[in-house]
CHARMM internal coordinates of N, CA and C (Angstrom, degrees):
IC EDIT
DIST 1 N 1 CA 1.3749
DIST 1 CA 1 C 1.5503
ANGL 1 N 1 CA 1 C 111.55
DIST 1 C 2 N 1.2802
ANGL 1 CA 1 C 2 N 115.37
DIHE 1 N 1 CA 1 C 2 N -34.34
DIST 2 N 2 CA 1.4545
ANGL 1 C 2 N 2 CA 121.92
DIHE 1 CA 1 C 2 N 2 CA 179.63
DIST 2 CA 2 C 1.5857
ANGL 2 N 2 CA 2 C 109.61
DIHE 1 C 2 N 2 CA 2 C -65.69
DIST 2 C 3 N 1.3748
ANGL 2 CA 2 C 3 N 111.89
DIHE 2 N 2 CA 2 C 3 N -40.10
DIST 3 N 3 CA 1.4724
ANGL 2 C 3 N 3 CA 116.94
DIHE 2 CA 2 C 3 N 3 CA -179.18
DIST 3 CA 3 C 1.5380
ANGL 3 N 3 CA 3 C 111.41
DIHE 2 C 3 N 3 CA 3 C -65.25
DIST 3 C 4 N 1.3453
ANGL 3 CA 3 C 4 N 119.57
DIHE 3 N 3 CA 3 C 4 N -32.15
DIST 4 N 4 CA 1.4138
ANGL 3 C 4 N 4 CA 123.73
DIHE 3 CA 3 C 4 N 4 CA -179.44
DIST 4 CA 4 C 1.5922
ANGL 4 N 4 CA 4 C 107.26
DIHE 3 C 4 N 4 CA 4 C -70.29
DIST 4 C 5 N 1.2875
ANGL 4 CA 4 C 5 N 114.29
DIHE 4 N 4 CA 4 C 5 N -44.76
DIST 5 N 5 CA 1.4897
ANGL 4 C 5 N 5 CA 120.09
DIHE 4 CA 4 C 5 N 5 CA -178.48
DIST 5 CA 5 C 1.5506
ANGL 5 N 5 CA 5 C 106.19
DIHE 4 C 5 N 5 CA 5 C -65.55
DIST 5 C 6 N 1.2994
ANGL 5 CA 5 C 6 N 119.02
DIHE 5 N 5 CA 5 C 6 N -40.90
DIST 6 N 6 CA 1.4645
ANGL 5 C 6 N 6 CA 123.00
DIHE 5 CA 5 C 6 N 6 CA -178.23
DIST 6 CA 6 C 1.5492
ANGL 6 N 6 CA 6 C 108.73
DIHE 5 C 6 N 6 CA 6 C -67.42
DIST 6 C 7 N 1.3263
ANGL 6 CA 6 C 7 N 119.91
DIHE 6 N 6 CA 6 C 7 N -40.82
DIST 7 N 7 CA 1.4777
ANGL 6 C 7 N 7 CA 121.68
DIHE 6 CA 6 C 7 N 7 CA 177.95
DIST 7 CA 7 C 1.5615
ANGL 7 N 7 CA 7 C 108.50
DIHE 6 C 7 N 7 CA 7 C -68.31
DIST 7 C 8 N 1.3093
ANGL 7 CA 7 C 8 N 120.54
DIHE 7 N 7 CA 7 C 8 N -37.55
DIST 8 N 8 CA 1.4432
ANGL 7 C 8 N 8 CA 120.80
DIHE 7 CA 7 C 8 N 8 CA 178.28
DIST 8 CA 8 C 1.5460
ANGL 8 N 8 CA 8 C 109.08
DIHE 7 C 8 N 8 CA 8 C -63.77
DIST 8 C 9 N 1.3236
ANGL 8 CA 8 C 9 N 114.17
DIHE 8 N 8 CA 8 C 9 N -41.13
DIST 9 N 9 CA 1.4684
ANGL 8 C 9 N 9 CA 116.02
DIHE 8 CA 8 C 9 N 9 CA -177.04
DIST 9 CA 9 C 1.5162
ANGL 9 N 9 CA 9 C 112.21
DIHE 8 C 9 N 9 CA 9 C -68.64
DIST 9 C 10 N 1.3059
ANGL 9 CA 9 C 10 N 113.41
DIHE 9 N 9 CA 9 C 10 N -36.60
DIST 10 N 10 CA 1.5489
ANGL 9 C 10 N 10 CA 118.06
DIHE 9 CA 9 C 10 N 10 CA 179.20
DIST 10 CA 10 C 1.5143
ANGL 10 N 10 CA 10 C 106.61
DIHE 9 C 10 N 10 CA 10 C -65.76
DIST 10 C 11 N 1.3178
ANGL 10 CA 10 C 11 N 120.00
DIHE 10 N 10 CA 10 C 11 N -43.26
DIST 11 N 11 CA 1.4694
ANGL 10 C 11 N 11 CA 122.69
DIHE 10 CA 10 C 11 N 11 CA 178.61
DIST 11 CA 11 C 1.5333
ANGL 11 N 11 CA 11 C 112.71
DIHE 10 C 11 N 11 CA 11 C -62.51
DIST 11 C 12 N 1.3078
ANGL 11 CA 11 C 12 N 117.65
DIHE 11 N 11 CA 11 C 12 N -39.69
DIST 12 N 12 CA 1.4184
ANGL 11 C 12 N 12 CA 124.87
DIHE 11 CA 11 C 12 N 12 CA 174.88
DIST 12 CA 12 C 1.5165
ANGL 12 N 12 CA 12 C 112.11
DIHE 11 C 12 N 12 CA 12 C -61.02
DIST 12 C 13 N 1.3493
ANGL 12 CA 12 C 13 N 115.29
DIHE 12 N 12 CA 12 C 13 N -47.68
DIST 13 N 13 CA 1.4733
ANGL 12 C 13 N 13 CA 121.43
DIHE 12 CA 12 C 13 N 13 CA -179.24
DIST 13 CA 13 C 1.5173
ANGL 13 N 13 CA 13 C 107.46
DIHE 12 C 13 N 13 CA 13 C -64.47
DIST 13 C 14 N 1.2884
ANGL 13 CA 13 C 14 N 121.07
DIHE 13 N 13 CA 13 C 14 N -43.84
DIST 14 N 14 CA 1.4925
ANGL 13 C 14 N 14 CA 124.40
DIHE 13 CA 13 C 14 N 14 CA 179.60
DIST 14 CA 14 C 1.5283
ANGL 14 N 14 CA 14 C 109.70
DIHE 13 C 14 N 14 CA 14 C -61.07
DIST 14 C 15 N 1.3017
ANGL 14 CA 14 C 15 N 116.24
DIHE 14 N 14 CA 14 C 15 N -42.59
DIST 15 N 15 CA 1.4575
ANGL 14 C 15 N 15 CA 116.38
DIHE 14 CA 14 C 15 N 15 CA 178.33
DIST 15 CA 15 C 1.5135
ANGL 15 N 15 CA 15 C 112.46
DIHE 14 C 15 N 15 CA 15 C -67.87
DIST 15 C 16 N 1.2725
ANGL 15 CA 15 C 16 N 118.14
DIHE 15 N 15 CA 15 C 16 N -36.40
DIST 16 N 16 CA 1.4982
ANGL 15 C 16 N 16 CA 123.87
DIHE 15 CA 15 C 16 N 16 CA -179.43
DIST 16 CA 16 C 1.5212
ANGL 16 N 16 CA 16 C 109.25
DIHE 15 C 16 N 16 CA 16 C -65.52
DIST 16 C 17 N 1.3680
ANGL 16 CA 16 C 17 N 118.89
DIHE 16 N 16 CA 16 C 17 N -44.44
DIST 17 N 17 CA 1.4177
ANGL 16 C 17 N 17 CA 121.06
DIHE 16 CA 16 C 17 N 17 CA 179.11
DIST 17 CA 17 C 1.5450
ANGL 17 N 17 CA 17 C 113.55
DIHE 16 C 17 N 17 CA 17 C -67.50
DIST 17 C 18 N 1.3217
ANGL 17 CA 17 C 18 N 115.21
DIHE 17 N 17 CA 17 C 18 N -33.97
DIST 18 N 18 CA 1.4423
ANGL 17 C 18 N 18 CA 118.68
DIHE 17 CA 17 C 18 N 18 CA 176.22
DIST 18 CA 18 C 1.5166
ANGL 18 N 18 CA 18 C 108.58
DIHE 17 C 18 N 18 CA 18 C -67.82
DIST 18 C 19 N 1.3392
ANGL 18 CA 18 C 19 N 119.65
DIHE 18 N 18 CA 18 C 19 N -43.05
DIST 19 N 19 CA 1.4195
ANGL 18 C 19 N 19 CA 123.83
DIHE 18 CA 18 C 19 N 19 CA 178.99
DIST 19 CA 19 C 1.5680
ANGL 19 N 19 CA 19 C 110.39
DIHE 18 C 19 N 19 CA 19 C -57.21
DIST 19 C 20 N 1.3792
ANGL 19 CA 19 C 20 N 113.85
DIHE 19 N 19 CA 19 C 20 N -46.64
DIST 20 N 20 CA 1.4545
ANGL 19 C 20 N 20 CA 119.84
DIHE 19 CA 19 C 20 N 20 CA -178.19
DIST 20 CA 20 C 1.5380
ANGL 20 N 20 CA 20 C 110.65
DIHE 19 C 20 N 20 CA 20 C -64.63
DIST 20 C 21 N 1.4000
ANGL 20 CA 20 C 21 N 118.51
DIHE 20 N 20 CA 20 C 21 N -41.17
DIST 21 N 21 CA 1.4774
ANGL 20 C 21 N 21 CA 117.87
DIHE 20 CA 20 C 21 N 21 CA -177.78
DIST 21 CA 21 C 1.5143
ANGL 21 N 21 CA 21 C 112.04
DIHE 20 C 21 N 21 CA 21 C -75.95
DIST 21 C 22 N 1.3420
ANGL 21 CA 21 C 22 N 118.43
DIHE 21 N 21 CA 21 C 22 N -33.81
DIST 22 N 22 CA 1.4658
ANGL 21 C 22 N 22 CA 120.37
DIHE 21 CA 21 C 22 N 22 CA -170.88
DIST 22 CA 22 C 1.5215
ANGL 22 N 22 CA 22 C 111.66
DIHE 21 C 22 N 22 CA 22 C -87.48
DIST 22 C 23 N 1.3052
ANGL 22 CA 22 C 23 N 116.46
DIHE 22 N 22 CA 22 C 23 N -37.50
DIST 23 N 23 CA 1.4679
ANGL 22 C 23 N 23 CA 120.47
DIHE 22 CA 22 C 23 N 23 CA -173.92
DIST 23 CA 23 C 1.5204
ANGL 23 N 23 CA 23 C 115.90
DIHE 22 C 23 N 23 CA 23 C -112.53
DIST 23 C 24 N 1.3440
ANGL 23 CA 23 C 24 N 115.86
DIHE 23 N 23 CA 23 C 24 N -51.35
DIST 24 N 24 CA 1.4842
ANGL 23 C 24 N 24 CA 119.67
DIHE 23 CA 23 C 24 N 24 CA -167.74
DIST 24 CA 24 C 1.5299
ANGL 24 N 24 CA 24 C 108.81
DIHE 23 C 24 N 24 CA 24 C -73.95
DIST 24 C 25 N 1.3199
ANGL 24 CA 24 C 25 N 120.32
DIHE 24 N 24 CA 24 C 25 N -47.78
DIST 25 N 25 CA 1.4619
ANGL 24 C 25 N 25 CA 121.44
DIHE 24 CA 24 C 25 N 25 CA -176.73
DIST 25 CA 25 C 1.5041
ANGL 25 N 25 CA 25 C 113.00
DIHE 24 C 25 N 25 CA 25 C -64.34
DIST 25 C 26 N 1.3964
ANGL 25 CA 25 C 26 N 122.26
DIHE 25 N 25 CA 25 C 26 N -42.85
DIST 26 N 26 CA 1.4445
ANGL 25 C 26 N 26 CA 119.35
DIHE 25 CA 25 C 26 N 26 CA 176.01
DIST 26 CA 26 C 1.4992
ANGL 26 N 26 CA 26 C 112.54
DIHE 25 C 26 N 26 CA 26 C -66.76
DIST 26 C 27 N 1.3435
ANGL 26 CA 26 C 27 N 117.26
DIHE 26 N 26 CA 26 C 27 N -39.91
DIST 27 N 27 CA 1.4918
ANGL 26 C 27 N 27 CA 117.21
DIHE 26 CA 26 C 27 N 27 CA -178.76
DIST 27 CA 27 C 1.5219
ANGL 27 N 27 CA 27 C 110.04
DIHE 26 C 27 N 27 CA 27 C -66.12
DIST 27 C 28 N 1.3215
ANGL 27 CA 27 C 28 N 117.57
DIHE 27 N 27 CA 27 C 28 N -37.36
DIST 28 N 28 CA 1.4942
ANGL 27 C 28 N 28 CA 119.99
DIHE 27 CA 27 C 28 N 28 CA 179.90
DIST 28 CA 28 C 1.5262
ANGL 28 N 28 CA 28 C 108.81
DIHE 27 C 28 N 28 CA 28 C -68.55
DIST 28 C 29 N 1.2798
ANGL 28 CA 28 C 29 N 118.41
DIHE 28 N 28 CA 28 C 29 N -41.54
DIST 29 N 29 CA 1.5068
ANGL 28 C 29 N 29 CA 117.74
DIHE 28 CA 28 C 29 N 29 CA 178.28
DIST 29 CA 29 C 1.5587
ANGL 29 N 29 CA 29 C 112.14
DIHE 28 C 29 N 29 CA 29 C -63.83
DIST 29 C 30 N 1.2685
ANGL 29 CA 29 C 30 N 116.39
DIHE 29 N 29 CA 29 C 30 N -42.61
DIST 30 N 30 CA 1.4875
ANGL 29 C 30 N 30 CA 120.83
DIHE 29 CA 29 C 30 N 30 CA 177.66
DIST 30 CA 30 C 1.5349
ANGL 30 N 30 CA 30 C 110.69
DIHE 29 C 30 N 30 CA 30 C -60.95
DIST 30 C 31 N 1.3759
ANGL 30 CA 30 C 31 N 116.51
DIHE 30 N 30 CA 30 C 31 N -42.77
DIST 31 N 31 CA 1.4427
ANGL 30 C 31 N 31 CA 121.58
DIHE 30 CA 30 C 31 N 31 CA 178.00
DIST 31 CA 31 C 1.5154
ANGL 31 N 31 CA 31 C 113.71
DIHE 30 C 31 N 31 CA 31 C -63.90
DIST 31 C 32 N 1.3364
ANGL 31 CA 31 C 32 N 116.27
DIHE 31 N 31 CA 31 C 32 N -40.08
DIST 32 N 32 CA 1.4435
ANGL 31 C 32 N 32 CA 120.70
DIHE 31 CA 31 C 32 N 32 CA 179.11
DIST 32 CA 32 C 1.5784
ANGL 32 N 32 CA 32 C 111.54
DIHE 31 C 32 N 32 CA 32 C -68.33
DIST 32 C 33 N 1.3032
ANGL 32 CA 32 C 33 N 116.83
DIHE 32 N 32 CA 32 C 33 N -48.40
DIST 33 N 33 CA 1.4303
ANGL 32 C 33 N 33 CA 119.90
DIHE 32 CA 32 C 33 N 33 CA -179.97
DIST 33 CA 33 C 1.5251
ANGL 33 N 33 CA 33 C 110.85
DIHE 32 C 33 N 33 CA 33 C -65.58
DIST 33 C 34 N 1.3208
ANGL 33 CA 33 C 34 N 116.62
DIHE 33 N 33 CA 33 C 34 N -38.04
DIST 34 N 34 CA 1.4649
ANGL 33 C 34 N 34 CA 119.19
DIHE 33 CA 33 C 34 N 34 CA 179.19
DIST 34 CA 34 C 1.5688
ANGL 34 N 34 CA 34 C 111.33
DIHE 33 C 34 N 34 CA 34 C -69.48
DIST 34 C 35 N 1.3218
ANGL 34 CA 34 C 35 N 117.72
DIHE 34 N 34 CA 34 C 35 N -36.97
DIST 35 N 35 CA 1.4210
ANGL 34 C 35 N 35 CA 121.91
DIHE 34 CA 34 C 35 N 35 CA 176.62
DIST 35 CA 35 C 1.5634
ANGL 35 N 35 CA 35 C 111.88
DIHE 34 C 35 N 35 CA 35 C -63.09
DIST 35 C 36 N 1.3601
ANGL 35 CA 35 C 36 N 112.89
DIHE 35 N 35 CA 35 C 36 N -45.20
DIST 36 N 36 CA 1.4279
ANGL 35 C 36 N 36 CA 118.90
DIHE 35 CA 35 C 36 N 36 CA 177.86
DIST 36 CA 36 C 1.5686
ANGL 36 N 36 CA 36 C 111.99
DIHE 35 C 36 N 36 CA 36 C -61.50
DIST 36 C 37 N 1.3209
ANGL 36 CA 36 C 37 N 115.17
DIHE 36 N 36 CA 36 C 37 N -44.41
DIST 37 N 37 CA 1.5202
ANGL 36 C 37 N 37 CA 117.08
DIHE 36 CA 36 C 37 N 37 CA 178.77
DIST 37 CA 37 C 1.4888
ANGL 37 N 37 CA 37 C 109.08
DIHE 36 C 37 N 37 CA 37 C -63.28
DIST 37 C 38 N 1.3458
ANGL 37 CA 37 C 38 N 119.42
DIHE 37 N 37 CA 37 C 38 N -40.65
DIST 38 N 38 CA 1.4664
ANGL 37 C 38 N 38 CA 122.13
DIHE 37 CA 37 C 38 N 38 CA -179.94
DIST 38 CA 38 C 1.5420
ANGL 38 N 38 CA 38 C 111.21
DIHE 37 C 38 N 38 CA 38 C -62.60
DIST 38 C 39 N 1.3152
ANGL 38 CA 38 C 39 N 117.75
DIHE 38 N 38 CA 38 C 39 N -41.53
DIST 39 N 39 CA 1.4334
ANGL 38 C 39 N 39 CA 119.49
DIHE 38 CA 38 C 39 N 39 CA 178.20
DIST 39 CA 39 C 1.4991
ANGL 39 N 39 CA 39 C 112.75
DIHE 38 C 39 N 39 CA 39 C -64.23
DIST 39 C 40 N 1.2987
ANGL 39 CA 39 C 40 N 117.22
DIHE 39 N 39 CA 39 C 40 N -40.89
DIST 40 N 40 CA 1.4914
ANGL 39 C 40 N 40 CA 121.78
DIHE 39 CA 39 C 40 N 40 CA 177.36
DIST 40 CA 40 C 1.4752
ANGL 40 N 40 CA 40 C 111.05
DIHE 39 C 40 N 40 CA 40 C -66.60
DIST 40 C 41 N 1.3032
ANGL 40 CA 40 C 41 N 120.27
DIHE 40 N 40 CA 40 C 41 N -38.26
DIST 41 N 41 CA 1.4551
ANGL 40 C 41 N 41 CA 124.22
DIHE 40 CA 40 C 41 N 41 CA 179.92
DIST 41 CA 41 C 1.5352
ANGL 41 N 41 CA 41 C 108.55
DIHE 40 C 41 N 41 CA 41 C -66.33
DIST 41 C 42 N 1.3699
ANGL 41 CA 41 C 42 N 118.50
DIHE 41 N 41 CA 41 C 42 N -46.75
DIST 42 N 42 CA 1.5121
ANGL 41 C 42 N 42 CA 122.26
DIHE 41 CA 41 C 42 N 42 CA -177.59
DIST 42 CA 42 C 1.4963
ANGL 42 N 42 CA 42 C 105.96
DIHE 41 C 42 N 42 CA 42 C -66.31
DIST 42 C 43 N 1.3124
ANGL 42 CA 42 C 43 N 120.20
DIHE 42 N 42 CA 42 C 43 N -38.84
DIST 43 N 43 CA 1.4786
ANGL 42 C 43 N 43 CA 120.53
DIHE 42 CA 42 C 43 N 43 CA -176.14
DIST 43 CA 43 C 1.4764
ANGL 43 N 43 CA 43 C 110.03
DIHE 42 C 43 N 43 CA 43 C -67.59
DIST 43 C 44 N 1.3251
ANGL 43 CA 43 C 44 N 119.56
DIHE 43 N 43 CA 43 C 44 N -35.66
DIST 44 N 44 CA 1.4353
ANGL 43 C 44 N 44 CA 122.63
DIHE 43 CA 43 C 44 N 44 CA 179.59
DIST 44 CA 44 C 1.5961
ANGL 44 N 44 CA 44 C 111.12
DIHE 43 C 44 N 44 CA 44 C -74.36
DIST 44 C 45 N 1.3199
ANGL 44 CA 44 C 45 N 116.24
DIHE 44 N 44 CA 44 C 45 N -31.28
DIST 45 N 45 CA 1.4985
ANGL 44 C 45 N 45 CA 117.59
DIHE 44 CA 44 C 45 N 45 CA 169.72
DIST 45 CA 45 C 1.4668
ANGL 45 N 45 CA 45 C 111.64
DIHE 44 C 45 N 45 CA 45 C -62.30
DIST 45 C 46 N 1.2947
ANGL 45 CA 45 C 46 N 118.07
DIHE 45 N 45 CA 45 C 46 N -45.87
DIST 46 N 46 CA 1.4860
ANGL 45 C 46 N 46 CA 122.92
DIHE 45 CA 45 C 46 N 46 CA -173.01
DIST 46 CA 46 C 1.6080
ANGL 46 N 46 CA 46 C 110.35
DIHE 45 C 46 N 46 CA 46 C -78.76
DIST 46 C 47 N 1.3088
ANGL 46 CA 46 C 47 N 117.38
DIHE 46 N 46 CA 46 C 47 N -38.18
DIST 47 N 47 CA 1.4418
ANGL 46 C 47 N 47 CA 120.98
DIHE 46 CA 46 C 47 N 47 CA -168.31
DIST 47 CA 47 C 1.5491
ANGL 47 N 47 CA 47 C 111.11
DIHE 46 C 47 N 47 CA 47 C -106.28
DIST 47 C 48 N 1.2936
ANGL 47 CA 47 C 48 N 115.87
DIHE 47 N 47 CA 47 C 48 N -15.61
DIST 48 N 48 CA 1.4937
ANGL 47 C 48 N 48 CA 119.61
DIHE 47 CA 47 C 48 N 48 CA -175.78
DIST 48 CA 48 C 1.5460
ANGL 48 N 48 CA 48 C 109.33
DIHE 47 C 48 N 48 CA 48 C 92.65
DIST 48 C 49 N 1.3119
ANGL 48 CA 48 C 49 N 115.03
DIHE 48 N 48 CA 48 C 49 N 165.46
DIST 49 N 49 CA 1.4874
ANGL 48 C 49 N 49 CA 120.00
DIHE 48 CA 48 C 49 N 49 CA 178.39
DIST 49 CA 49 C 1.4725
ANGL 49 N 49 CA 49 C 112.19
DIHE 48 C 49 N 49 CA 49 C -64.45
DIST 49 C 50 N 1.2937
ANGL 49 CA 49 C 50 N 118.17
DIHE 49 N 49 CA 49 C 50 N 158.53
DIST 50 N 50 CA 1.4938
ANGL 49 C 50 N 50 CA 123.17
DIHE 49 CA 49 C 50 N 50 CA 176.98
DIST 50 CA 50 C 1.5232
ANGL 50 N 50 CA 50 C 110.29
DIHE 49 C 50 N 50 CA 50 C -57.53
DIST 50 C 51 N 1.2919
ANGL 50 CA 50 C 51 N 115.27
DIHE 50 N 50 CA 50 C 51 N 133.95
DIST 51 N 51 CA 1.4810
ANGL 50 C 51 N 51 CA 121.95
DIHE 50 CA 50 C 51 N 51 CA 172.29
DIST 51 CA 51 C 1.5885
ANGL 51 N 51 CA 51 C 111.09
DIHE 50 C 51 N 51 CA 51 C 83.60
DIST 51 C 52 N 1.2636
ANGL 51 CA 51 C 52 N 116.42
DIHE 51 N 51 CA 51 C 52 N 13.83
DIST 52 N 52 CA 1.4581
ANGL 51 C 52 N 52 CA 116.96
DIHE 51 CA 51 C 52 N 52 CA 177.64
DIST 52 CA 52 C 1.5078
ANGL 52 N 52 CA 52 C 112.32
DIHE 51 C 52 N 52 CA 52 C -94.78
END
COOR INIT
IC SEED 1 N 1 CA 1 C
IC BUILD
């Protein structure tokens, strides 16, 4: 019975790491880069371009 539980846990962990690598990490990186770009864009609208 312990082997079945261990196998199920290994399968669950494998599925979780695949989810993190395929979906969550790319979506998080796109969100972070997009947010940073949006912040820079809004700051340049409000404060003007650098050096002006």
